[in-house]
DRENDOTOR-375081 format. One record per residue (C-alpha): residue number from 1; residue in three letters; y, x, z. Coordinates in steps of 0.1 Angstrom, whole numbers, m for minus. Example, Ala and Ser with C-alpha at 12.3 -4.5 7.8 and 13.67 -1.06 7.14 Angstrom:
2
[1,"Ala",[m45,123,78]];
[2,"Ser",[m11,137,71]];
***
This chain:
300
[1,"Met",[m170,48,m162]];
[2,"Ile",[m135,30,m149]];
[3,"Asp",[m150,m3,m161]];
[4,"Glu",[m184,1,m138]];
[5,"Leu",[m165,10,m111]];
[6,"Tyr",[m140,m20,m117]];
[7,"Gln",[m170,m40,m112]];
[8,"Tyr",[m182,m21,m86]];
[9,"Leu",[m147,m23,m69]];
[10,"Lys",[m147,m59,m77]];
[11,"Ser",[m181,m63,m57]];
[12,"Phe",[m178,m50,m22]];
[13,"Phe",[m143,m67,m30]];
[14,"Glu",[m163,m98,m28]];
[15,"Thr",[m195,m87,m8]];
[16,"Ser",[m178,m64,26]];
[17,"Lys",[m171,m81,58]];
[18,"Leu",[m144,m62,63]];
[19,"Asn",[m125,m80,33]];
[20,"Leu",[m127,m110,61]];
[21,"Leu",[m103,m126,83]];
[22,"His",[m112,m135,122]];
[23,"Glu",[m133,m161,125]];
[24,"Asn",[m100,m181,145]];
[25,"Tyr",[m85,m182,106]];
[26,"Gly",[m110,m194,91]];
[27,"Gly",[m134,m160,81]];
[28,"Arg",[m129,m157,46]];
[29,"Arg",[m115,m130,28]];
[30,"Ile",[m82,m114,30]];
[31,"Phe",[m74,m98,m4]];
[32,"Ser",[m86,m112,m37]];
[33,"Asp",[m101,m87,m68]];
[34,"Pro",[m83,m55,m68]];
[35,"Ile",[m65,m37,m101]];
[36,"Ile",[m72,1,m106]];
[37,"Gly",[m49,25,m127]];
[38,"Val",[m49,59,m136]];
[39,"Ala",[m33,86,m140]];
[40,"Arg",[m38,126,m152]];
[41,"Gly",[m37,154,m122]];
[42,"Asp",[m6,175,m142]];
[43,"Asp",[13,147,m143]];
[44,"Pro",[49,160,m143]];
[45,"Ile",[57,128,m120]];
[46,"Phe",[34,146,m89]];
[47,"Gln",[58,170,m89]];
[48,"Lys",[92,150,m89]];
[49,"Phe",[74,130,m60]];
[50,"Lys",[82,161,m35]];
[51,"Gly",[122,155,m39]];
[52,"Val",[117,120,m49]];
[53,"Ile",[100,116,m15]];
[54,"Gly",[101,149,5]];
[55,"Pro",[88,183,0]];
[56,"Glu",[59,183,20]];
[57,"His",[40,153,0]];
[58,"Leu",[12,168,m24]];
[59,"Thr",[3,172,m52]];
[60,"Pro",[m36,160,m65]];
[61,"Leu",[m44,194,m68]];
[62,"Glu",[m24,206,m30]];
[63,"Leu",[m47,177,m17]];
[64,"Trp",[m78,183,m38]];
[65,"Leu",[m77,218,m23]];
[66,"Ala",[m67,205,14]];
[67,"Glu",[m100,194,17]];
[68,"Gly",[m118,224,8]];
[69,"Gln",[m126,215,m27]];
[70,"Glu",[m129,245,m54]];
[71,"Asn",[m93,254,m72]];
[72,"Leu",[m96,235,m104]];
[73,"Leu",[m67,230,m135]];
[74,"Ala",[m51,200,m120]];
[75,"Ser",[m52,185,m159]];
[76,"Asn",[m92,182,m145]];
[77,"Leu",[m83,163,m123]];
[78,"Cys",[m78,121,m123]];
[79,"Ile",[m56,98,m96]];
[80,"Ile",[m70,61,m95]];
[81,"Ser",[m51,37,m76]];
[82,"Ile",[m62,2,m64]];
[83,"Val",[m43,m23,m57]];
[84,"Phe",[m53,m50,m24]];
[85,"Pro",[m40,m87,m33]];
[86,"Tyr",[m36,m109,m9]];
[87,"Val",[m52,m144,m11]];
[88,"Asp",[m32,m177,m17]];
[89,"Lys",[m37,m186,14]];
[90,"Ile",[m28,m161,35]];
[91,"Arg",[3,m158,11]];
[92,"Lys",[12,m193,17]];
[93,"Glu",[5,m197,53]];
[94,"Ser",[29,m170,55]];
[95,"Lys",[59,m184,45]];
[96,"Asn",[59,m202,80]];
[97,"Val",[73,m175,102]];
[98,"Lys",[78,m182,139]];
[99,"Lys",[120,m183,151]];
[100,"Leu",[118,m171,189]];
[101,"Leu",[150,m168,210]];
[102,"Arg",[154,m128,202]];
[103,"Val",[131,m119,173]];
[104,"Thr",[110,m139,144]];
[105,"Leu",[76,m139,141]];
[106,"Pro",[53,m134,107]];
[107,"Ala",[25,m162,102]];
[108,"Glu",[m8,m152,124]];
[109,"Ile",[m31,m150,95]];
[110,"Tyr",[m9,m124,83]];
[111,"Ser",[m11,m102,107]];
[112,"Val",[m45,m106,114]];
[113,"Gly",[m52,m100,75]];
[114,"Arg",[m25,m66,80]];
[115,"Asn",[m39,m54,106]];
[116,"Tyr",[m78,m62,96]];
[117,"Ala",[m68,m38,58]];
[118,"Asn",[m65,m3,71]];
[119,"Leu",[m104,m7,77]];
[120,"Phe",[m111,m26,45]];
[121,"Lys",[m92,0,27]];
[122,"Gln",[m107,34,42]];
[123,"Glu",[m139,19,39]];
[124,"Thr",[m130,13,m3]];
[125,"Cys",[m119,48,m8]];
[126,"Lys",[m155,65,6]];
[127,"Lys",[m171,38,m15]];
[128,"Ile",[m153,48,m41]];
[129,"Ile",[m162,84,m32]];
[130,"Glu",[m199,74,m29]];
[131,"Phe",[m198,62,m62]];
[132,"Phe",[m185,91,m78]];
[133,"Asn",[m211,115,m63]];
[134,"Glu",[m235,100,m70]];
[135,"Lys",[m221,103,m109]];
[136,"Ser",[m221,137,m98]];
[137,"Tyr",[m189,138,m91]];
[138,"Lys",[m165,150,m63]];
[139,"Ala",[m140,130,m49]];
[140,"Val",[m112,129,m21]];
[141,"Ala",[m86,104,m7]];
[142,"Gly",[m53,108,8]];
[143,"Met",[m50,84,38]];
[144,"Leu",[m89,103,48]];
[145,"Ser",[m70,137,47]];
[146,"Glu",[m64,153,80]];
[147,"Ser",[m32,165,59]];
[148,"Phe",[m17,129,56]];
[149,"Thr",[8,124,79]];
[150,"Ile",[43,103,86]];
[151,"Met",[69,130,85]];
[152,"Ala",[97,116,112]];
[153,"Lys",[123,133,106]];
[154,"Gly",[155,110,111]];
[155,"Asn",[140,94,78]];
[156,"Phe",[104,80,75]];
[157,"Tyr",[77,96,51]];
[158,"Ser",[45,104,43]];
[159,"Thr",[27,135,26]];
[160,"Trp",[11,110,6]];
[161,"Ser",[26,81,m7]];
[162,"Glu",[6,52,m20]];
[163,"Arg",[39,33,m34]];
[164,"His",[46,66,m55]];
[165,"Ile",[8,73,m66]];
[166,"Ala",[6,37,m78]];
[167,"Phe",[38,41,m95]];
[168,"Ala",[25,70,m116]];
[169,"Thr",[m6,48,m123]];
[170,"Gly",[15,25,m144]];
[171,"Leu",[6,m3,m119]];
[172,"Gly",[41,m16,m112]];
[173,"Thr",[75,m5,m97]];
[174,"Phe",[99,0,m69]];
[175,"Ser",[121,m35,m54]];
[176,"Leu",[155,m36,m38]];
[177,"His",[130,m41,1]];
[178,"Glu",[115,m5,m11]];
[179,"Gly",[79,m25,m18]];
[180,"Leu",[56,m17,m54]];
[181,"Ile",[62,m48,m74]];
[182,"Thr",[26,m47,m95]];
[183,"Glu",[16,m80,m118]];
[184,"Val",[2,m96,m85]];
[185,"Gly",[35,m91,m73]];
[186,"Cys",[49,m73,m40]];
[187,"Asn",[27,m88,m15]];
[188,"Ile",[m1,m65,m19]];
[189,"Arg",[m19,m31,1]];
[190,"Leu",[m22,1,m16]];
[191,"Ala",[m54,33,m19]];
[192,"Ser",[m60,60,m38]];
[193,"Val",[m85,87,m48]];
[194,"Val",[m84,120,m66]];
[195,"Thr",[m114,124,m88]];
[196,"Asp",[m130,154,m115]];
[197,"Ala",[m147,123,m132]];
[198,"Pro",[m132,123,m166]];
[199,"Leu",[m110,89,m172]];
[200,"Lys",[m86,73,m191]];
[201,"Ser",[m50,73,m179]];
[202,"Thr",[m34,40,m179]];
[203,"Pro",[4,46,m194]];
[204,"Arg",[29,33,m172]];
[205,"Lys",[50,m1,m192]];
[206,"Asn",[83,10,m172]];
[207,"Asp",[93,42,m165]];
[208,"Asp",[125,26,m154]];
[209,"Pro",[114,31,m112]];
[210,"Tyr",[128,m1,m107]];
[211,"Gly",[124,m22,m133]];
[212,"Asn",[106,m54,m124]];
[213,"Cys",[128,m57,m97]];
[214,"Leu",[154,m85,m104]];
[215,"Tyr",[183,m70,m86]];
[216,"Tyr",[179,m34,m102]];
[217,"Ser",[173,m53,m133]];
[218,"Lys",[190,m82,m136]];
[219,"Gly",[218,m77,m106]];
[220,"Thr",[203,m112,m95]];
[221,"Cys",[178,m126,m68]];
[222,"Arg",[179,m104,m33]];
[223,"Lys",[159,m132,m17]];
[224,"Cys",[140,m103,2]];
[225,"Glu",[175,m93,19]];
[226,"Glu",[179,m131,31]];
[227,"Lys",[144,m133,44]];
[228,"Cys",[150,m102,64]];
[229,"Pro",[152,m109,99]];
[230,"Gly",[161,m73,110]];
[231,"Asn",[191,m68,86]];
[232,"Ala",[171,m39,74]];
[233,"Ile",[181,m52,34]];
[234,"Asp",[215,m50,16]];
[235,"Glu",[225,m37,m21]];
[236,"Asn",[223,m4,m14]];
[237,"Gly",[181,m6,m3]];
[238,"His",[160,m3,22]];
[239,"Asn",[168,7,61]];
[240,"Lys",[135,22,69]];
[241,"Ile",[147,28,103]];
[242,"Lys",[160,m10,112]];
[243,"Cys",[129,m22,96]];
[244,"Tyr",[108,m1,122]];
[245,"Glu",[132,m8,151]];
[246,"Tyr",[123,m44,143]];
[247,"Gly",[87,m36,134]];
[248,"Arg",[81,m26,170]];
[249,"Lys",[101,m60,184]];
[250,"Val",[74,m81,161]];
[251,"Ala",[43,m60,174]];
[252,"Arg",[50,m63,209]];
[253,"Lys",[50,m102,203]];
[254,"Val",[27,m107,181]];
[255,"Ile",[3,m84,202]];
[256,"Ala",[6,m99,234]];
[257,"Arg",[m2,m131,218]];
[258,"Ile",[m32,m118,201]];
[259,"Gly",[m44,m80,216]];
[260,"Pro",[m76,m92,218]];
[261,"Ile",[m89,m102,183]];
[262,"Leu",[m72,m70,168]];
[263,"Lys",[m87,m35,151]];
[264,"Ala",[m68,m4,166]];
[265,"His",[m53,22,142]];
[266,"Ile",[m48,61,145]];
[267,"Arg",[m21,80,125]];
[268,"Arg",[m8,116,125]];
[269,"Val",[28,115,127]];
[270,"Asn",[46,152,120]];
[271,"Gly",[14,167,116]];
[272,"Lys",[m3,156,149]];
[273,"Leu",[m27,124,161]];
[274,"Arg",[m4,91,174]];
[275,"Pro",[m25,75,207]];
[276,"Pro",[m42,41,188]];
[277,"Ser",[m18,16,178]];
[278,"Tyr",[m22,m22,166]];
[279,"Pro",[m2,m25,137]];
[280,"Val",[3,m64,127]];
[281,"Gly",[30,m57,96]];
[282,"Cys",[62,m80,90]];
[283,"Ala",[69,m87,54]];
[284,"Phe",[89,m110,59]];
[285,"Cys",[107,m96,22]];
[286,"Gln",[72,m105,7]];
[287,"Phe",[69,m142,15]];
[288,"Asp",[87,m165,m3]];
[289,"Val",[109,m148,m27]];
[290,"Pro",[105,m144,m68]];
[291,"Cys",[82,m106,m65]];
[292,"Met",[56,m121,m39]];
[293,"Asp",[27,m127,m63]];
[294,"Lys",[42,m120,m95]];
[295,"Asn",[59,m96,m120]];
[296,"Pro",[99,m116,m118]];
[297,"Ile",[104,m101,m147]];
[298,"Ile",[82,m118,m171]];
[299,"Asp",[96,m147,m164]];
[300,"Glu",[132,m138,m172]];
***
């Protein structure tokens, strides 16, 4: 069934208009073909995430029940994580940042792709749910759930971390800049779905949560630190507060430049809906670095 799902998603990635840039930037694909990983709902790692991320982080069973589904054993659930790799054109052009007097801006083609990604990810989750429903199985998605919220309590985390879910399904490991390094690199987006369909899990190739990062594995690199104009990365890792503050500066400038073609996004913070925003990203730490488009450990 997982092979059938992959072909279904591959076709959707190829044909969906939501996976296209604005015509001002060529009107072509934002993401290349997806990658899929699967984990069992009773994998102990999901309980561990409550200690690693925050106590509000949901297990697959908790998300399932929050969506009004019948009470099952966690072992009857599977989690599918999907990697959305940005196309080479976006990755190559995004190496060319725009340095202004007080702020550095990412390439506009990336900001547009990052902005449009949210709707495409949501629609992808809906399509996966439809896929399973048509086969008489049920499915839910964290990013579509009212239980999904950003927690802002001195730091930032969410009640359903797509990066951690992807790690659990064996799709990659974390990095100094806190992104997930997959076999197609860290310049990606992620989504996931929980289902009661019986699927074979994909093994984690590396249980070391930082196994694919050159800094943590070899003590080398730190290119992401050099690339960050917000000074949000050092040998201790990624400072979410500094990253958030610099991202706000970037967003104000980018929205002033290309606001009319951007798409609004609504999210919850501490459980409450916030006014629409226009996410445009930053991701300087993901471009022109060894882990941008591959797992750099493989080359070592």
